[in-house]
C-alpha positions in Angstrom: 0.0 0.1 0.1 1.8 3.6 -1.2 1.0 6.6 1.4 0.7 9.8 -0.4 4.2 11.4 -1.5 3.2 14.5 0.8 3.4 12.5 4.0 7.2 12.2 3.9 8.1 14.8 5.6 9.9 15.6 9.1 6.7 17.0 10.7 4.5 14.2 10.0 7.6 11.6 11.1 7.7 13.1 14.1 4.0 13.1 14.7 3.5 9.7 13.8 6.8 8.7 16.4 4.9 10.4 19.2 1.5 8.5 17.8 3.2 5.1 18.0 5.0 5.9 21.4 1.8 6.8 22.7 0.1 3.9 21.5 2.9 1.8 23.1 1.9 3.2 26.4 -2.0 2.9 26.1 -1.7 -0.5 25.4 0.8 -1.5 28.0 -1.2 0.3 30.5 -4.5 -1.0 29.4 -3.5 -4.6 29.9 -2.0 -4.0 33.6 -5.3 -2.6 34.4 -6.7 -5.4 33.1 -5.0 -8.2 34.3 -2.6 -6.8 37.5 -4.2 -6.6 40.8 -1.8 -3.4 41.4 -3.1 -1.9 38.0 -6.8 -2.4 39.0 -7.4 1.2 40.9 -9.6 4.1 40.7 -6.9 6.3 39.1 -5.7 4.2 37.0 -8.0 5.7 34.2 -6.3 9.4 35.0 -3.0 7.8 33.0 -4.7 5.5 30.1 -7.7 8.0 29.9 -6.5 11.5 30.5 -3.2 11.7 30.0 -1.6 9.4 27.3 -4.5 10.0 24.5 -3.8 13.9 24.0 -0.4 12.5 22.9 -1.5 10.3 20.7 -3.8 12.6 19.1 -1.6 15.0 19.1 1.2 13.1 17.5 -1.7 11.8 14.7 -2.7 15.7 14.2 0.8 16.0 13.2 0.7 14.0 10.4 -1.6 16.0 7.9 -0.5 19.1 9.4 3.3 18.1 8.0 1.5 16.9 4.9 -0.2 20.3 3.6 3.0 22.2 4.9 4.9 19.3 2.6 2.3 20.2 0.1 2.5 23.9 -0.3 6.3 23.5 -0.3 5.7 21.2 -3.5 3.6 24.2 -5.0 6.2 26.6 -4.6 9.3 24.8 -5.3 8.3 21.5 -7.2 10.6 19.7 -4.6 10.5 17.4 -2.1 11.8 18.9 1.6 13.1 14.9 2.0 14.2 14.8 -1.6 14.8 10.7 -0.9 15.8 8.3 2.3 19.4 7.8 3.2 20.4 4.4 2.0 21.7 2.7 5.4 24.5 0.2 4.2 24.9 -2.1 7.2 27.9 -3.5 5.8 29.8 -0.2 6.5 31.0 -0.3 10.5 29.7 3.5 11.1 26.3 2.9 9.6 26.4 -0.3 11.6 27.5 2.2 15.3 24.7 4.4 14.7 21.9 1.5 14.3 23.0 0.2 17.1 22.9 3.8 19.0 19.9 4.6 17.8 18.0 1.0 18.6 19.4 0.9 22.2 18.4 4.3 22.8 14.9 4.1 21.6 14.4 0.9 23.4 15.7 2.8 26.6 13.2 6.0 25.6 10.2 3.6 25.6 10.8 1.8 28.8 11.7 5.2 30.7 8.5 6.3 29.3 6.6 3.4 30.0 8.3 3.2 33.7 7.7 7.0 34.4 4.0 6.6 33.1 3.7 3.8 35.7 5.2 5.9 38.4 3.0 8.8 37.6 -0.1 6.5 38.0 1.3 5.4 41.5 1.5 8.7 42.4 -1.9 9.8 41.4 -2.9 7.1 43.9 -1.5 8.0 46.6 -2.5 9.6 49.8 -0.1 12.4 49.3 -1.1 13.5 46.3 -5.0 13.5 47.0 -4.3 15.1 50.9 -1.4 17.4 50.0 -1.2 18.5 46.6 -3.9 21.0 47.9 -2.6 21.8 50.9 -5.1 24.1 52.7 -8.0 23.2 51.5 -7.6 19.6 52.4 -5.7 20.1 55.2 -8.1 19.2 57.9 -9.2 15.8 55.9 -5.8 14.9 55.4 -5.0 15.4 58.9 -8.2 13.7 60.6 -7.7 10.9 58.0 -4.2 10.2 59.4 -5.5 9.9 63.0 -8.5 7.4 61.6 -9.0 4.1 61.6 -9.2 4.4 58.2 -5.4 5.5 58.1 -4.1 2.3 56.1 -7.1 3.0 53.4 -6.2 4.7 50.3 -8.5 7.6 49.6 -9.5 6.8 46.6 -10.5 3.6 47.8 -13.6 5.2 49.4 -14.3 8.3 47.3 -13.5 6.8 43.9 -13.5 3.0 44.1 -13.2 0.8 41.2 -15.0 0.7 37.6 -15.1 3.4 34.8 -18.5 4.8 35.9 -17.4 6.5 39.1 -14.0 6.8 37.8 -15.7 9.4 34.5 -18.3 10.9 37.3 -15.3 11.8 39.8 -13.2 13.5 37.4 -16.4 15.7 36.2 -16.8 16.7 39.8 -12.8 17.2 39.8 -12.7 19.5 37.1 -14.9 22.2 39.3 -12.8 21.6 42.4 -9.8 22.4 40.2 -11.3 25.7 39.1 -12.7 26.4 42.9 -9.3 26.2 44.0 -7.8 27.9 41.8 -10.1 31.0 41.7 -10.5 30.4 45.5 -14.3 30.1 45.1 -14.3 27.2 47.6 -16.6 27.0 50.9 -14.8 27.2 54.6 -15.7 24.6 55.8 -15.9 21.9 53.0 -20.0 21.1 53.4 -20.8 17.9 54.2 -22.3 15.2 53.3 -20.6 14.9 50.0 -22.9 15.5 47.2 -23.3 12.1 45.0 -20.7 9.8 47.5 -20.9 6.6 46.0 -22.7 4.2 47.7 -21.5 2.3 51.1 -22.1 -0.9 49.5 -19.6 -0.5 46.7 -16.9 0.7 48.7 -17.3 0.5 53.0 -19.3 -3.3 52.3 -16.0 -4.6 50.6 -14.3 -5.1 53.8 -17.4 -4.7 56.4 -20.3 -6.4 55.9 -23.5 -5.4 57.9 -25.5 -8.5 57.0 -23.4 -11.1 58.7 -24.7 -11.8 62.1 -22.2 -10.5 64.4 -24.3 -10.3 68.0 -23.2 -8.0 70.7 -20.3 -6.6 71.2 -18.6 -4.6 74.7 -17.0 -1.1 74.5 -16.2 0.7 77.5 -17.2 4.5 77.6 -14.6 6.8 80.4 -15.5 10.1 80.8 -13.7 12.8 83.1 -16.3 15.3 85.2 -15.5 18.7 85.5 -14.9 18.8 88.9 -11.9 19.8 90.9 -10.8 16.2 91.0 -11.7 15.5 87.9 -14.3 12.4 88.4 -13.8 9.5 86.5 -17.0 8.0 85.4 -17.4 5.0 83.1 -20.1 3.0 81.2 -19.9 -0.9 80.3 -22.6 -0.8 77.3 -23.1 -3.8 75.3 -24.0 -2.3 71.6 -26.6 -4.9 69.5 -24.7 -4.7 66.5 -26.7 -8.0 65.5 -27.5 -8.1 61.6 -29.0 -11.1 59.5 -29.7 -14.0 62.0 -28.5 -16.8 59.9 -30.6 -19.9 61.3 -33.8 -17.9 61.4 -33.1 -15.4 58.4 -34.6 -12.4 60.9 -32.3 -9.4 60.6 -32.1 -7.5 64.4 -30.0 -5.2 66.1 -28.5 -2.3 65.0 -27.8 -3.9 61.5 -31.6 -4.6 61.4 -31.6 -1.3 59.1 -29.1 -2.3 56.6 -30.8 -5.7 56.9 -33.9 -4.6 55.7 -34.7 -1.9 53.5 -34.9 1.9 54.7 -35.8 5.0 52.9 -36.3 8.6 54.2 -36.8 11.9 53.0 -34.3 14.7 55.2 -35.2 18.5 54.9 -31.8 19.9 55.2 -28.4 19.5 53.7 -26.7 17.9 56.4 -30.0 15.2 57.1 -30.1 15.8 60.4 -33.9 16.3 60.3 -35.9 13.8 59.4 -39.7 14.0 59.2 -40.1 10.4 56.6 -39.2 7.5 57.1 -40.0 4.6 54.7 -39.7 0.4 56.0 -39.7 -2.6 54.3 -39.1 -5.6 55.6 -37.2 -8.1 54.1 -38.9 -11.3 54.9 -42.1 -10.5 54.7 -42.3 -7.5 51.9 -44.5 -5.2 54.3 -44.6 -1.6 54.0 -44.9 1.0 56.4 -44.4 4.8 56.3 -44.1 7.0 59.3 -43.9 10.7 59.5 -43.5 13.1 62.7 -46.7 13.6 64.3 -48.0 17.3 63.5 -45.6 18.3 60.7 -46.3 15.2 57.8 -45.0 16.0 54.4 -48.0 16.3 51.4 -48.0 14.0 49.0 -46.2 16.9 46.3 -43.2 17.9 49.0 -42.8 13.7 49.4 -42.8 13.6 44.9 -40.3 16.7 44.6 -38.0 15.4 47.7 -35.5 13.0 47.3 -35.7 9.5 49.1 -32.7 8.0 50.4 -32.2 4.8 50.8 -30.1 3.9 54.3 -26.7 2.7 54.0 -23.8 3.1 56.5 -22.7 6.1 55.9 -26.0 7.6 57.4 -25.2 6.7 60.6 -20.9 6.0 60.4 -21.2 9.1 58.9 -17.7 9.9 59.7 -15.9 6.9 59.8 -12.2 8.6 58.9 -12.3 12.4 59.0 -13.5 12.5 62.7 -13.1 15.9 64.5 -13.2 15.7 68.2 -14.8 17.4 70.3 -13.3 19.6 73.2 -14.8 17.2 75.7 -13.8 13.7 74.0 -10.4 15.1 73.3 -9.6 16.0 76.6 -11.4 12.4 78.2 -9.0 10.5 75.6 -5.8 12.3 76.4 -6.8 11.8 80.0 -7.3 8.3 79.6 -4.2 7.9 77.6 -2.4 9.5 80.5 -1.1 12.4 78.3 -2.8 14.7 80.5 -2.1 14.3 84.6 -5.7 13.8 85.8 -4.5 14.4 89.4 -4.2 18.3 88.3 -7.2 19.9 90.0 -9.8 21.5 87.3 -7.5 20.5 84.1 -10.6 18.8 82.3 -12.4 22.1 82.8 -9.3 23.8 82.1 -8.2 21.9 78.9 -11.8 22.2 77.3 -12.6 25.8 77.7 -9.1 26.6 76.4 -9.6 24.6 73.4 -13.2 25.3 72.8 -11.8 29.2 72.5 -11.9 30.7 69.0 -8.4 31.6 67.4 -7.7 32.9 64.4 -4.8 30.4 63.6 -3.1 27.6 65.0 0.2 29.6 66.2 -2.4 31.9 68.2 -4.0 29.0 69.5 -0.7 27.1 70.9 0.1 30.1 72.4 -3.1 31.0 74.2 -3.5 27.4 75.2 -0.3 27.1 76.6 -0.1 30.4 78.6 -3.7 30.0 79.6 -2.7 26.7 81.0 0.4 27.8 83.3 -1.6 31.3 84.3 -5.0 28.6 85.5 -2.6 26.9 87.9 0.1 29.8 88.7 -2.8 31.9 89.9 -5.2 29.4 91.6 -2.5 26.4 92.5 0.5 28.6 92.8 2.5 26.0 94.8 1.5 23.1 92.8 2.8 25.4 89.8 6.2 25.0 91.0 5.7 21.3 92.1 4.0 19.9 89.4 5.4 22.3 86.6 6.6 19.2 84.2 2.7 17.8 84.7 1.7 21.0 83.5 4.3 21.5 80.6 3.0 17.7 79.6 -0.5 19.1 79.5 -0.3 22.4 77.5 1.8 20.4 74.9 -0.7 17.4 74.9 -3.8 20.4 74.5 -1.6 22.3 71.6 -1.1 18.5 69.8 -5.1 18.1 70.3 -5.6 21.7 68.7 -3.3 21.1 65.9 -5.6 17.5 64.9 -8.9 18.8 65.9 -9.3 22.4 64.8 -8.1 24.2 61.7 -9.0 28.3 61.7 -8.0 28.6 58.1 -10.6 26.3 56.9 -12.9 27.1 59.9 -13.7 23.6 60.3 -14.0 22.1 63.7 -16.2 19.2 65.6 -19.6 21.7 65.5 -19.6 21.9 61.6 -19.4 17.9 61.5 -22.2 16.1 62.8 -21.7 12.4 64.2 -24.4 10.5 63.7 -23.1 7.2 65.8 -24.6 7.6 69.1 -26.6 10.5 70.2 -24.7 12.8 72.3 -23.8 15.5 70.7 -25.6 15.2 67.6 -29.3 13.8 67.1 -28.2 10.8 65.6 -30.5 7.8 66.6 -33.2 10.0 67.7 -33.6 11.6 64.3 -35.9 8.6 63.6 -36.1 7.0 66.8 -37.6 9.8 69.0 -41.0 8.7 69.8 -42.8 10.8 67.1 -42.5 9.2 63.8 -45.9 7.6 64.0 -47.4 4.8 60.9 -50.9 5.3 59.5 -52.6 3.5 62.9 -50.5 5.6 65.3 -47.3 3.3 65.9 -44.2 5.0 66.6 -40.7 4.0 65.9 -39.1 2.9 68.7 -37.3 4.9 71.2 -36.7 2.3 73.8 -32.9 2.4 74.7 -32.2 -1.3 74.9 -33.0 -1.8 71.4 -29.7 -0.9 70.5 -27.8 -1.1 73.5 -28.0 -2.4 76.9 -25.8 -1.1 80.1 -23.7 -3.8 82.0 -21.7 -1.8 84.3 -21.6 2.2 85.5 -20.7 4.4 87.6 -17.5 5.5 89.5 -14.1 4.0 89.0 -14.1 2.4 92.7 -17.6 2.0 93.0 -19.0 0.7 89.6 -22.3 -0.9 89.8 -22.8 -4.2 87.5 -25.9 -5.7 86.0 -26.8 -9.5 85.3 -30.1 -8.9 84.0 -30.4 -9.0 79.9 -31.7 -5.5 79.4 -29.1 -4.3 81.7 -29.1 -1.4 84.0 -31.1 2.0 83.6 -29.4 5.1 82.9 -27.7 7.3 85.9 -26.7 10.5 84.7 -22.9 11.0 86.4 -24.7 14.7 87.8 -28.2 14.8 89.7 -30.0 16.7 87.1 -33.4 14.5 88.1 -35.3 13.6 85.2 -34.5 16.0 82.8 -32.6 13.7 80.8 -35.7 11.3 80.6 -37.6 13.8 78.6 -34.7 16.0 76.7 -32.6 14.9 73.8 -29.2 14.6 74.6 -27.5 17.0 72.5 -30.0 19.7 73.6 -27.2 19.9 76.8 -24.1 18.1 75.8 -22.1 20.5 73.0 -18.7 19.1 73.1 -18.0 21.8 74.9 -19.2 22.6 78.3 -17.0 20.5 80.5 -19.1 18.0 81.9 -20.8 17.2 78.5 
């Protein structure tokens, strides 16, 4: 097959060479992505479908451009820019040497191109790429990620996942994000939940299996009161995790919500107000609709609303980017002995210092250290001299807490991100289990505490009360507030910054 005479020019040759190299790299990465477990990663498509093809297209585009220029040259001069190909006689030593150098150099260049492409692909898969490239914007998410239970799970495993469809969706979303960062159009703090996040069944449930019957899980909650002695208060809690009961096929416990189909309508962006719930029983297919009594949604409102099917993220909505409240953060530091619990009022003082607003991390560090020292210097001058090491250690621990949970530049902290596991500082479970969601028969969604957990023991460290009953002990508030806690939601008082909350 003969090619047009005008194709014989240096520009077309260059374009053909670029296109050929890009095609080889494209095929190599495609094969790697299809057959290698290393290659099957969400960001592989960046190189395969976004970076390599433009080079291929650019090279192919140079061919007709070179042909057009060659045609123009022929019209003007009647001669080709390349009158004839050079004659290569491999019997001549200098031709053989030149051919060997050209061949070896081309192979090395091809290898380096492929290797560099693969290394670039590996880099785009990294956590540093996701969290460090846009340092200021992603600092809160990156920092909280590194201190989370999922610190060894790459960001793309949850935010993109495998497959081309969600890769394309994430890239389309990413185009606007790049624009927002370049032109400073991004919100502070970054809003949550993320719109159009991939369903948890396609990401979380690749490692976790909520339908599996897990029975109960015992956990110990430790709080320190805001009194002078920082009184330690413990709760031994049995969480009825449950799941789908294999012998009976009947779901139970907390994971009943996943084993059955639960749908809901939220009327706010953060999904904290849920006036409408629809439950489809997995065994009988019976459908029941619950609405908040007195504020029922109309048919028109329901038709226009987004009906979301409940999954893991509706309760475990902060599985990785966890912002601890001042109260919880100080409790954890006291329990880990990073702060000396024998320092009087250390819980109350630490929480107040952390809950104060600061303009920057640097100003927070200075104010926290100075405020912590000042409190003991003025209130306990003798202790300030005898326990100087413990006070300095406590100040350093508070500064560390601040740097890991508070981000003034992005205006991000615990109060901006509701945590729906439990119901202490945010509505959480009570978004639906408030006793006010009723079906057509007037039956309400249960508000019974023992549906999801049982208190096995509670009290001060040296005077714990334990239960031998299946439903455990009735809850006892650490401070005597009468029966108020029975008529209110916990989050109405517990804000995360009051020393006893």
